[in-house]
C-alpha positions in Angstrom: 0.0 0.0 0.0 1.2 3.5 -0.9 1.7 5.7 2.1 2.1 9.5 2.4 3.0 10.9 5.8 2.6 14.6 6.2 4.1 16.3 9.2 2.7 19.7 10.1 4.5 22.8 11.3 4.7 24.4 14.7 6.8 26.6 16.8 9.8 25.9 19.1 11.7 28.0 21.5 15.0 28.0 23.2 13.4 28.5 26.6 10.0 28.3 28.3 10.2 32.1 29.0 10.8 32.8 25.3 7.6 30.8 24.6 5.6 32.7 27.2 6.9 36.0 25.9 5.8 35.0 22.3 2.4 33.8 23.7 1.8 37.1 25.5 2.6 39.2 22.4 0.8 36.9 19.9 -2.2 38.6 18.3 -5.3 36.6 17.6 -6.6 36.8 14.1 -10.4 36.4 14.3 -10.7 35.2 10.7 -8.1 32.4 11.3 -10.3 31.0 14.0 -13.0 30.2 11.5 -13.0 26.8 9.9 -11.1 26.8 6.6 -9.6 24.3 4.2 -5.9 23.6 4.5 -3.8 21.8 1.9 -2.8 18.9 4.0 -6.4 17.4 4.4 -7.1 18.6 0.9 -4.3 16.3 -0.3 -5.7 13.5 1.7 -9.1 13.9 0.1 -7.6 14.1 -3.4 -5.5 10.9 -3.2 -7.6 7.8 -3.1 -5.0 5.1 -3.9 -2.8 5.7 -0.8 -3.0 6.0 2.9 -2.5 9.7 3.6 -1.4 10.0 7.2 -1.8 13.4 9.0 -0.6 12.8 12.6 -0.7 15.5 15.2 2.7 15.8 16.7 3.0 16.8 20.4 2.8 20.4 21.6 2.9 22.2 18.2 2.8 25.6 19.9 5.9 24.9 22.0 7.4 21.8 20.2 10.4 20.0 21.6 12.5 17.9 19.2 13.0 15.0 21.6 9.2 14.6 22.0 8.7 14.7 18.2 11.5 12.2 17.8 9.8 9.8 20.3 6.5 10.1 18.5 8.0 9.7 15.0 9.8 6.5 16.0 6.4 5.0 16.9 5.3 5.6 13.3 8.3 4.1 11.6 7.2 0.4 12.2 4.1 1.2 10.1 6.1 2.2 7.0 5.6 -0.1 4.1 7.7 -0.3 0.9 6.1 2.7 -0.9 6.4 5.7 1.5 6.6 9.4 0.9 7.5 11.8 3.7 6.4 15.4 3.6 7.4 18.0 6.2 6.1 21.5 6.2 8.0 24.3 8.1 8.9 22.9 11.5 7.8 19.4 10.2 10.4 19.7 7.4 13.1 20.8 9.9 12.2 17.8 12.1 12.6 15.4 9.2 15.9 16.9 8.0 17.4 16.9 11.5 16.1 13.4 12.4 17.1 11.7 9.1 20.6 13.4 9.3 21.0 11.9 12.8 19.2 8.6 12.3 19.0 7.3 8.7 16.1 5.0 8.0 16.9 1.3 7.6 14.8 1.2 4.4 14.7 4.2 2.1 11.5 6.0 1.4 10.4 6.8 -2.1 10.4 10.6 -1.6 11.4 13.1 1.1 9.7 16.5 0.5 10.7 19.5 2.6 8.5 22.5 2.4 9.8 25.9 3.7 12.1 24.7 6.4 14.6 26.8 8.5 18.2 25.7 8.4 19.7 27.8 11.2 19.0 31.0 13.0 21.1 33.3 10.9 18.0 35.5 10.4 17.3 36.0 14.1 14.5 33.4 14.4 14.0 31.2 17.4 13.5 27.5 16.4 14.5 25.9 19.7 15.7 22.4 19.4 14.7 21.9 15.8 17.6 23.8 14.1 19.1 21.7 11.4 22.6 23.0 10.8 23.6 20.0 8.6 21.3 18.3 6.2 23.9 16.1 4.5 23.2 12.4 4.3 19.5 12.5 3.8 19.9 10.6 0.6 20.6 7.5 2.8 16.9 7.6 3.7 15.2 8.7 0.5 15.4 7.8 -3.2 14.3 11.4 -4.1 14.6 14.6 -2.2 12.5 17.7 -3.1 12.8 21.2 -1.6 9.9 23.7 -1.9 10.3 27.4 -1.1 8.6 30.6 -2.1 10.6 33.9 -2.6 7.9 35.8 -0.7 7.8 33.6 2.4 7.1 36.0 5.3 8.3 33.5 8.0 11.3 31.7 6.5 13.8 33.7 4.3 14.3 32.4 0.8 18.1 32.2 1.6 17.3 29.1 3.8 16.7 27.1 0.6 20.2 27.8 -0.6 21.6 26.3 2.7 19.6 23.1 2.2 20.5 22.8 -1.4 24.2 23.2 -0.6 24.0 20.1 1.7 21.6 18.3 -0.8 23.0 19.1 -4.2 21.0 16.3 -5.9 17.7 17.5 -4.4 15.0 18.7 -6.9 14.2 22.3 -6.1 10.8 23.8 -6.6 10.7 27.6 -6.2 7.7 29.9 -6.3 7.3 33.7 -6.5 4.1 34.2 -4.5 3.1 31.3 -2.3 4.2 32.8 1.0 4.6 30.1 3.7 2.4 27.6 1.9 -0.6 28.0 4.1 -3.1 28.0 1.2 -6.2 25.8 0.9 -4.8 23.7 -1.9 -1.4 22.8 -3.2 -1.7 21.4 -6.7 2.1 21.1 -7.3 2.4 18.9 -4.2 -0.5 16.8 -5.3 1.0 16.3 -8.7 4.3 15.2 -7.2 2.8 12.9 -4.7 0.7 11.2 -7.5 3.8 10.4 -9.6 4.9 6.8 -9.7 
């Protein structure tokens, strides 16, 4: 059975106080509280010939790498022989860091990283998820794809260059106006995931 595992984003901080400071200053956007379609479940609804898995990783608002690692390792035994891993934002950072540290015993078909941060050169705070070295991910995946948009308001486009430096054989997908890929649909991702 074909499997697609999509790992959502989140936020991570260097300290609990940094998290509380961010939480105090965070503005609530009323419109974002309303129910709206997101591309991850949209993908799941579009692909009928695969199990599309959308797990909720622990504490997305104040994520800790070791907690996500523990949870991810509970998922690995379910992997079959036709798996595609997709990580968006913090989820992409998680996959890059984890697979750099712990290559999978059996390669997945595709590893797709969407808008990840590499390091904190741009004054972000990504806590325990900073990648810093993405070499060796090819030990875990037959194909690696990198997605990034030039107008991403959260992750500078320069982060893509850092990943591509470590992953020179990765297939790069660049966009002009997709922001941080928080749209309702993602046709380019759907097309890639449907490829044999």
